C-alpha positions as CSV (number, residue, x, y, z in Angstrom):
1,M,2.6,11.1,-12.6
2,A,2.9,9.0,-9.6
3,V,6.4,7.9,-8.2
4,H,6.7,4.5,-6.9
5,Y,8.7,3.6,-3.8
6,R,9.9,0.1,-3.1
7,T,11.3,-1.1,0.0
8,N,11.5,-3.7,3.0
9,A,9.1,-3.7,5.8
10,I,8.4,-5.2,9.3
11,I,4.3,-4.9,9.5
12,F,3.8,-4.2,13.3
13,K,0.2,-3.2,13.5
14,K,-2.9,-3.1,11.2
15,E,-6.2,-1.5,11.4
16,D,-9.8,-2.0,9.6
17,R,-10.7,1.1,8.1
18,S,-14.0,0.8,5.7
19,E,-15.6,-2.3,4.3
20,A,-12.7,-3.2,2.5
21,D,-9.7,-0.8,3.3
22,R,-6.9,-1.5,6.1
23,A,-4.3,0.6,7.6
24,F,-0.9,-1.0,8.1
25,A,1.9,0.9,10.2
26,V,5.3,-0.8,8.8
27,F,8.8,0.1,9.9
28,T,11.0,0.2,6.8
29,Y,14.9,0.6,6.1
30,D,15.0,3.3,4.0
31,F,11.9,5.7,5.4
32,G,11.7,4.6,9.1
33,K,7.9,4.2,10.3
34,L,5.3,4.7,7.9
35,D,1.4,4.7,8.0
36,V,0.5,3.0,4.7
37,Y,-3.3,2.5,3.2
38,A,-4.2,-0.7,1.4
39,K,-7.8,0.1,-0.5
40,A,-9.6,-2.8,-1.2
41,I,-7.3,-5.5,0.6
42,R,-10.3,-7.6,3.0
43,K,-11.7,-8.6,-0.7
44,I,-11.2,-12.4,-1.3
45,N,-9.5,-11.7,-4.7
46,S,-7.5,-9.1,-3.5
47,K,-3.8,-8.8,-5.0
48,L,-2.0,-7.3,-1.7
49,R,-4.1,-10.1,0.7
50,A,-1.3,-12.5,0.7
51,G,1.5,-10.4,0.5
52,I,0.7,-8.2,3.3
53,D,0.2,-9.3,7.5
54,I,1.1,-8.6,11.2
55,F,4.7,-9.5,11.9
56,Y,5.4,-10.5,8.1
57,L,8.6,-8.8,6.4
58,S,7.5,-7.9,3.1
59,E,8.7,-5.8,0.3
60,I,6.1,-3.6,-0.5
61,E,5.8,-0.7,-3.1
62,F,3.5,2.5,-2.6
63,I,2.5,5.6,-4.2
64,R,2.9,8.8,-2.1
65,G,0.0,10.9,-2.3
66,K,-1.4,14.4,-0.4
67,N,-2.5,12.9,2.6
68,N,-1.5,9.2,3.2
69,K,0.5,6.9,1.8
70,T,-1.0,4.1,-0.8
71,L,0.4,0.3,-1.1
72,T,0.5,-0.8,-4.4
73,D,2.1,-4.3,-4.2
74,A,3.5,-6.5,-1.4
75,E,5.5,-9.4,-1.8
76,P,6.4,-12.0,1.6
77,I,10.2,-12.3,2.6
78,E,9.4,-13.8,6.1
79,K,6.2,-15.0,7.5
80,N,6.5,-14.5,11.5
81,S,2.7,-15.1,12.3
82,N,3.5,-17.8,14.7
83,I,4.7,-15.4,16.9
84,F,1.3,-15.4,18.6
85,Y,1.6,-19.2,19.2
86,D,5.2,-20.2,19.7
87,N,6.6,-19.3,23.4
88,N,10.2,-19.1,21.6
89,Y,9.5,-16.2,20.0
90,N,9.2,-12.5,22.3
91,F,10.1,-9.1,21.9
92,D,14.2,-9.7,21.8
93,Y,13.5,-11.9,18.7
94,I,12.2,-8.8,17.3
95,N,14.5,-6.0,18.5
96,R,17.4,-8.8,17.0
97,R,15.1,-8.6,13.3
98,L,15.4,-4.9,13.4
99,S,18.9,-4.2,14.9
100,G,20.6,-4.3,11.6
101,F,17.5,-3.1,9.4
102,Y,17.6,0.6,9.9
103,K,20.2,3.0,8.7
104,Y,22.2,5.0,10.7
105,G,22.3,9.2,10.2
């Protein structure tokens, strides 16, 4: 039986894989940087489609397989998709958002 992991994550990279799949690079509070694989996310009726995108702060759930981690659920907490179009957002903003996000050893 697979173990489900649930954590908050900031999505900072997405990459299209096959016809309907996509890989995401996320930074999480509990696990650090992860590469998460989302199956069938580019289909029109995908339940994951609205919950995860670039620069979203989302609560994600994934299962750990032998080779990769597969996304099973994503709920957006804060959408920062206007970071590309608004000159007020920059990397200092991202740095401030991440400053209290990760655990210290």
